[in-house]
C-alpha positions as CSV (number, residue, x, y, z in Angstrom):
1,M,174.9,-63.2,23.9
2,G,173.3,-64.4,27.2
3,L,170.8,-61.6,27.2
4,F,170.0,-62.2,23.5
5,D,169.3,-65.9,24.3
6,F,167.0,-64.8,27.1
7,L,164.9,-62.6,24.8
8,T,164.9,-64.8,21.7
9,H,164.2,-68.6,21.7
10,E,165.0,-70.9,18.8
11,I,162.5,-73.6,17.9
12,A,162.3,-76.1,15.0
13,I,158.8,-77.1,13.9
14,D,157.7,-80.1,11.8
15,L,154.2,-78.8,10.9
16,G,152.7,-82.0,9.7
17,T,149.2,-82.9,8.5
18,A,149.0,-85.7,11.2
19,N,151.4,-84.5,13.9
20,V,153.3,-81.4,15.0
21,L,156.7,-81.9,16.5
22,I,158.7,-79.1,18.1
23,I,162.4,-79.1,19.0
24,F,163.6,-76.7,21.7
25,K,167.2,-76.7,23.1
26,D,168.0,-79.8,21.1
27,K,165.1,-81.9,22.6
28,I,161.8,-82.9,21.1
29,I,159.5,-81.2,23.6
30,V,156.2,-81.4,21.7
31,D,154.9,-84.4,19.8
32,E,151.2,-84.0,19.4
33,P,148.4,-84.7,16.8
34,S,147.6,-81.7,14.5
35,I,144.1,-81.0,15.8
36,V,142.2,-78.4,17.7
37,A,138.9,-78.6,19.7
38,I,136.9,-75.3,19.8
39,D,133.8,-74.2,21.6
40,R,131.3,-73.1,18.9
41,A,129.5,-70.7,21.2
42,T,132.5,-68.7,22.6
43,N,135.1,-69.6,19.8
44,K,137.5,-70.5,22.6
45,V,140.1,-73.3,22.5
46,I,139.1,-76.3,24.6
47,A,141.9,-78.6,23.8
48,V,144.9,-79.0,21.4
49,G,146.8,-82.1,20.3
50,R,146.3,-85.4,22.1
51,K,143.3,-84.2,24.2
52,A,141.6,-82.8,21.1
53,M,142.2,-86.1,19.3
54,Q,140.5,-88.0,22.1
55,M,137.4,-85.8,21.4
56,H,137.6,-86.2,17.6
57,E,134.4,-87.8,16.1
58,K,132.9,-87.9,19.6
59,T,131.8,-84.3,20.0
60,H,128.3,-82.8,20.5
61,D,127.0,-79.7,18.6
62,N,128.7,-77.2,20.9
63,I,132.2,-78.5,20.2
64,R,134.0,-78.9,16.9
65,T,137.3,-80.5,16.2
66,I,139.4,-79.0,13.4
67,R,142.5,-80.4,11.6
68,P,144.0,-77.2,10.3
69,L,146.4,-78.8,7.9
70,K,145.4,-80.7,4.8
71,D,147.7,-82.3,2.2
72,G,150.7,-80.9,4.1
73,V,149.6,-77.3,3.9
74,I,147.5,-74.9,6.0
75,A,143.8,-75.3,5.1
76,D,142.3,-73.3,8.0
77,F,144.5,-70.3,8.7
78,E,142.9,-69.2,12.0
79,S,142.9,-72.7,13.5
80,A,146.6,-73.3,12.4
81,E,147.6,-70.1,14.2
82,I,145.8,-71.1,17.4
83,M,147.3,-74.6,17.2
84,M,150.9,-73.3,16.7
85,R,150.5,-70.8,19.5
86,E,149.1,-73.3,22.0
87,M,151.7,-75.9,21.1
88,I,154.5,-73.4,21.5
89,K,153.2,-72.8,25.1
90,M,153.7,-76.5,25.8
91,I,157.4,-75.9,25.6
92,Y,157.3,-74.1,29.0
93,P,156.3,-76.2,32.0
94,S,155.3,-73.2,34.1
95,K,153.8,-69.8,33.3
96,R,156.1,-67.1,32.1
97,W,156.2,-63.5,33.1
98,F,157.1,-62.4,29.5
99,T,156.5,-63.8,26.0
100,P,159.8,-64.3,24.2
101,S,160.3,-63.7,20.5
102,Y,161.2,-66.7,18.4
103,R,163.5,-67.7,15.6
104,M,161.7,-70.6,13.8
105,V,162.6,-73.1,11.2
106,I,159.5,-74.8,9.8
107,C,159.5,-77.6,7.3
108,I,157.1,-77.6,4.3
109,P,156.3,-80.0,1.4
110,S,158.5,-79.5,-1.7
111,G,155.5,-79.1,-3.9
112,I,154.1,-76.1,-2.0
113,T,152.9,-73.0,-3.8
114,E,153.9,-69.4,-3.1
115,V,150.5,-68.7,-1.6
116,E,150.8,-71.7,0.7
117,K,154.3,-70.6,1.7
118,R,152.9,-67.1,2.6
119,A,150.3,-68.8,4.8
120,V,153.0,-70.6,6.8
121,F,155.1,-67.4,7.2
122,N,152.0,-65.4,8.3
123,S,151.0,-68.1,10.8
124,A,154.5,-68.2,12.3
125,E,154.6,-64.4,12.5
126,R,151.3,-64.2,14.3
127,S,152.5,-67.0,16.7
128,G,155.4,-64.7,17.8
129,S,158.2,-65.5,15.3
130,K,160.5,-62.6,14.5
131,E,162.7,-64.5,12.1
132,T,161.2,-67.5,10.1
133,Y,162.9,-69.9,7.8
134,L,161.3,-72.6,5.7
135,I,162.9,-75.9,4.7
136,H,161.6,-78.6,2.3
137,E,160.7,-81.8,4.0
138,P,162.9,-84.2,2.0
139,M,166.0,-81.9,2.7
140,A,165.1,-81.9,6.4
141,A,164.7,-85.7,6.3
142,A,168.1,-86.1,4.6
143,L,169.8,-84.0,7.3
144,G,167.8,-85.9,10.0
145,I,169.1,-89.3,9.0
146,G,172.7,-88.2,8.7
147,I,173.2,-87.7,5.0
148,D,175.8,-85.1,4.0
149,V,173.8,-83.0,1.6
150,S,176.8,-80.9,0.6
151,E,178.6,-83.7,-1.1
152,P,178.5,-84.2,-4.9
153,V,176.7,-87.5,-4.4
154,G,173.1,-88.2,-5.4
155,N,170.7,-89.4,-2.6
156,M,167.1,-90.2,-2.9
157,I,164.6,-89.6,-0.1
158,I,161.0,-90.8,0.1
159,D,159.2,-89.0,2.9
160,I,155.6,-90.4,3.4
161,G,153.8,-88.2,5.8
162,G,150.1,-87.8,6.7
163,G,149.1,-85.6,3.7
164,T,151.8,-85.8,1.1
165,T,154.5,-88.1,-0.1
166,E,157.7,-86.2,-1.0
167,I,160.2,-87.9,-3.3
168,A,163.5,-86.0,-4.0
169,V,166.9,-86.5,-5.4
170,M,169.5,-84.2,-3.8
171,A,173.1,-83.3,-4.2
172,L,175.4,-80.3,-3.5
173,M,173.0,-78.6,-1.0
174,G,170.0,-78.6,-3.4
175,I,167.1,-80.7,-4.7
176,V,167.9,-81.7,-8.3
177,C,164.5,-83.3,-9.1
178,D,161.4,-84.0,-7.0
179,E,157.9,-85.4,-7.0
180,S,155.3,-84.3,-4.5
181,I,152.0,-86.2,-4.5
182,R,149.0,-85.8,-2.2
183,V,148.7,-89.4,-1.4
184,A,150.0,-90.5,2.0
185,G,148.9,-91.7,5.5
186,D,145.5,-90.0,5.5
187,D,144.6,-91.6,2.2
188,F,145.5,-95.1,3.6
189,T,143.2,-94.3,6.5
190,L,140.3,-93.3,4.2
191,D,140.9,-96.4,2.1
192,I,140.4,-98.6,5.2
193,V,137.2,-96.7,6.1
194,D,135.9,-97.2,2.5
195,Y,136.9,-100.9,2.4
196,M,135.2,-101.7,5.7
197,R,132.0,-100.1,4.4
198,R,132.0,-101.8,1.0
199,R,133.4,-105.3,2.0
200,H,132.0,-105.8,5.5
201,N,129.0,-103.4,5.6
202,I,130.4,-101.9,8.8
203,L,130.9,-98.1,9.4
204,I,134.0,-97.1,11.3
205,G,135.6,-93.7,12.1
206,E,139.0,-92.3,11.2
207,R,140.4,-93.1,14.6
208,T,139.5,-96.8,14.3
209,A,140.9,-96.9,10.8
210,E,144.1,-95.3,12.0
211,S,144.3,-98.0,14.7
212,I,143.8,-100.8,12.1
213,K,146.6,-99.2,9.9
214,I,149.0,-99.1,12.9
215,N,148.3,-102.6,14.2
216,I,147.9,-104.7,11.0
217,G,148.6,-102.3,8.1
218,S,150.7,-103.9,5.3
219,A,151.9,-103.1,1.8
220,V,152.4,-106.8,0.8
221,M,150.3,-110.0,1.1
222,D,153.1,-112.2,2.3
223,L,154.7,-111.0,5.5
224,E,157.5,-113.1,7.2
225,E,156.1,-112.2,10.6
226,P,152.4,-111.5,10.1
227,P,150.5,-109.6,12.9
228,E,147.6,-111.3,14.6
229,D,144.1,-110.6,13.3
230,Y,142.6,-107.4,14.7
231,A,139.2,-106.9,16.3
232,V,137.3,-104.0,14.7
233,N,134.3,-102.4,16.3
234,G,131.8,-100.3,14.3
235,R,128.2,-99.8,13.3
236,D,126.5,-102.5,11.2
237,L,125.0,-100.7,8.2
238,M,122.3,-103.3,7.7
239,T,120.9,-103.3,11.3
240,G,122.3,-100.0,12.7
241,V,123.6,-101.9,15.8
242,P,127.2,-101.9,17.0
243,K,129.2,-104.9,15.8
244,Q,132.7,-106.5,16.1
245,I,134.5,-108.3,13.3
246,M,138.0,-109.8,13.0
247,I,140.3,-108.5,10.2
248,G,143.6,-109.9,8.9
249,Y,146.6,-108.0,7.5
250,A,146.1,-109.5,4.0
251,E,142.8,-107.7,3.6
252,I,144.3,-104.3,4.6
253,S,147.2,-104.9,2.1
254,Q,144.5,-105.4,-0.6
255,C,142.6,-102.2,0.2
256,L,145.8,-100.1,0.4
257,D,147.1,-101.4,-3.0
258,K,145.7,-98.6,-5.2
259,S,147.2,-95.8,-3.0
260,I,150.6,-97.5,-2.7
261,S,150.7,-98.0,-6.5
262,K,150.3,-94.2,-6.9
263,I,153.4,-93.8,-4.7
264,E,155.3,-96.4,-6.7
265,E,154.5,-94.5,-10.0
266,A,155.7,-91.2,-8.5
267,V,159.0,-92.9,-7.4
268,L,159.5,-94.2,-11.0
269,R,158.7,-90.7,-12.4
270,A,161.3,-89.2,-10.1
271,L,163.9,-91.8,-11.1
272,E,163.2,-91.2,-14.8
273,S,163.9,-87.4,-14.4
274,T,167.2,-88.0,-12.5
275,P,170.4,-87.1,-14.3
276,P,172.4,-90.2,-15.2
277,E,175.4,-89.5,-12.9
278,L,173.1,-89.1,-9.9
279,A,171.2,-92.2,-11.0
280,A,174.5,-94.1,-10.8
281,D,175.0,-92.9,-7.2
282,I,171.5,-93.9,-6.2
283,Y,172.1,-97.4,-7.6
284,K,175.0,-97.6,-5.1
285,T,173.4,-95.8,-2.1
286,G,169.8,-97.0,-2.6
287,I,166.6,-95.2,-1.5
288,Y,165.9,-93.9,2.0
289,L,162.3,-94.1,3.5
290,T,161.2,-91.6,6.2
291,G,158.0,-90.4,7.6
292,G,155.2,-92.3,9.4
293,G,154.3,-94.2,6.1
294,A,157.7,-95.8,6.2
295,L,156.5,-97.9,9.2
296,L,153.9,-99.7,7.0
297,R,154.9,-103.3,7.0
298,G,156.6,-104.6,3.8
299,L,156.6,-101.2,2.1
300,D,160.4,-101.2,1.8
301,R,160.3,-104.7,0.2
302,R,157.5,-103.7,-2.2
303,L,159.4,-100.5,-3.4
304,A,162.6,-102.5,-3.7
305,M,160.9,-105.0,-6.0
306,K,159.4,-102.2,-8.1
307,T,162.6,-100.2,-8.5
308,K,165.2,-103.0,-8.3
309,L,167.1,-100.8,-5.9
310,P,168.0,-101.3,-2.2
311,V,165.5,-99.5,0.1
312,H,166.5,-98.5,3.6
313,V,164.0,-97.5,6.3
314,A,165.4,-94.7,8.5
315,E,165.9,-95.2,12.2
316,D,163.0,-93.6,13.9
317,P,161.4,-92.4,10.6
318,L,158.7,-90.4,12.3
319,R,161.2,-87.9,13.8
320,A,163.7,-87.8,11.0
321,V,162.2,-84.5,9.5
322,V,162.1,-82.7,12.8
323,R,165.6,-83.7,13.7
324,G,166.9,-82.4,10.4
325,T,164.9,-79.1,11.0
326,G,166.6,-78.9,14.3
327,L,170.0,-79.2,12.7
328,A,169.2,-76.5,10.2
329,L,168.1,-74.2,13.1
330,K,171.6,-74.3,14.7
331,K,173.4,-72.7,11.8
332,P,170.9,-71.4,9.2
333,E,173.6,-69.5,7.4
334,M,175.3,-72.8,6.5
335,Y,172.3,-74.0,4.5
336,P,171.6,-71.9,1.4
337,F,168.4,-73.9,0.6
338,L,166.6,-72.3,3.6
339,M,163.8,-69.9,2.6
340,K,163.4,-66.6,4.5
341,K,160.7,-64.1,4.3
């Protein structure tokens, strides 16, 4: 068994639109943005993850930054493969004399198509995986927050990532009904960019919009502990000169309203299609929020008001999915919902 461990390494990957997280030997070793910087002339990788994100929207003609995943699935096959390979290398602090083979568990959105599934399998294979399993994000999130998915009890998970919002009701090791919509963190960011342009005549980039979302993003207009107004730097569209303005959380709540309403509608659709006995369980257990979107101030309160159900934000919601993927990796034979090529 020792020799087998030496030759084959087990890794769990949360291949997200915004971030990639990798678990190796029960520890989260990699937590990096899903982005690659490539030299246009030589087609060589300049940077991956955090270093590439620092270059994003600041590059000259010879460098391009690519986000290989869009709406939770692989949009650029070649870049996704490069990104996975480079991030797997980050697991090892020093250079290795040999390249091990891998057994991987990768989480995917529940609304993924067969073609998109095949793209994930192919990318994993070309990154060195000899045995690849896929797990749906809501199921991984449920495992990650400590829900016993084998029990005959209904549990509802809302996982708001960068590209997709996954809503699923699960019981007895399976997803009974689910809704997957391509409205999530990236849409919130673009809403902020659009709002700043329309309302304040100021042009900002995605990185600035992301920073606004993190610092003063809100789903409701009346927070009990409101954050302080935030200074936003951008280009004045009237004069073309750099400019700074102050923005409050209430404005951001207003500009995110339309996207959050779409998530609310998807949650109600999922509840409508839930069998009555499971609906009775959800009334008792409530709804669990995971993913980066769960950190949006007041979102749990807003969903609770809409559904009239208790809404719980998971502890460390950003890492719930990868923790669940890591648990599935330990004993894949225990989980019949894992998909294998």
